[in-house]
C-alpha positions in Angstrom: 66.4 59.3 -34.6 63.8 55.9 -33.7 67.2 54.6 -31.7 66.6 58.3 -29.6 63.5 57.5 -29.6 63.7 53.7 -28.0 66.2 55.5 -25.4 63.6 57.7 -24.4 60.9 55.6 -24.1 63.2 53.3 -21.9 64.3 56.4 -20.0 61.1 57.4 -18.9 60.1 53.7 -17.7 62.7 53.7 -15.4 62.0 57.2 -14.5 58.4 55.4 -13.2 59.8 52.2 -11.9 63.0 53.7 -9.7 60.2 57.0 -8.9 57.6 54.1 -7.6 60.2 52.3 -5.7 60.9 56.0 -3.8 57.4 56.3 -3.0 57.2 52.9 -1.5 60.2 52.9 0.1 59.1 56.3 2.0 55.9 54.9 3.0 57.4 51.5 4.5 59.7 53.9 6.8 57.3 57.0 7.3 55.3 53.5 8.8 57.4 51.8 10.9 58.9 54.9 12.5 55.7 56.1 13.1 54.2 52.7 15.2 56.7 53.7 17.5 55.4 57.2 18.1 52.9 57.6 21.3 51.1 60.2 19.5 50.1 57.8 17.3 49.5 55.3 19.2 46.7 57.1 21.8 43.5 56.1 20.4 44.3 52.3 20.8 42.6 51.2 24.7 40.1 54.0 24.0 36.8 53.7 23.1 36.1 56.7 20.8 39.0 57.7 18.9 39.9 61.4 18.0 41.3 63.4 15.5 44.0 61.4 15.0 42.4 58.0 13.7 41.3 59.2 10.9 45.5 58.6 9.7 44.4 54.7 10.1 40.7 54.8 8.4 39.6 54.7 12.0 36.2 57.3 12.3 34.4 58.1 15.3 31.4 54.9 16.2 28.6 57.8 15.4 24.5 57.4 16.1 22.5 56.7 12.9 20.4 59.6 11.3 16.5 59.3 12.1 16.2 58.1 8.4 17.8 54.7 9.2 14.8 53.8 11.2 12.1 54.1 8.7 10.2 51.9 7.0 10.8 51.0 3.5 7.6 52.4 2.8 7.9 55.5 4.4 9.7 56.9 1.0 7.6 59.7 0.1 8.2 62.8 2.1 6.0 65.4 1.0 3.0 63.6 2.1 2.2 65.0 5.5 -0.7 62.7 7.6 
């Protein structure tokens, strides 16, 4: 019985390692394949990236909201002057 539990533990660890390696290998292959695809490189060279830039983690430049320029002492929003 102890031998069976040991074999199951080893099989589980091997399965986890193989699955992780397969996921990493797939990600690297997709990254290299998409690097040459002009649809994925279309946002380079423009000032404002498009929606496809979210894949790369780049977000469009947006203006700051009004509250970003408030002074620190103006934190009470309920009071009106």
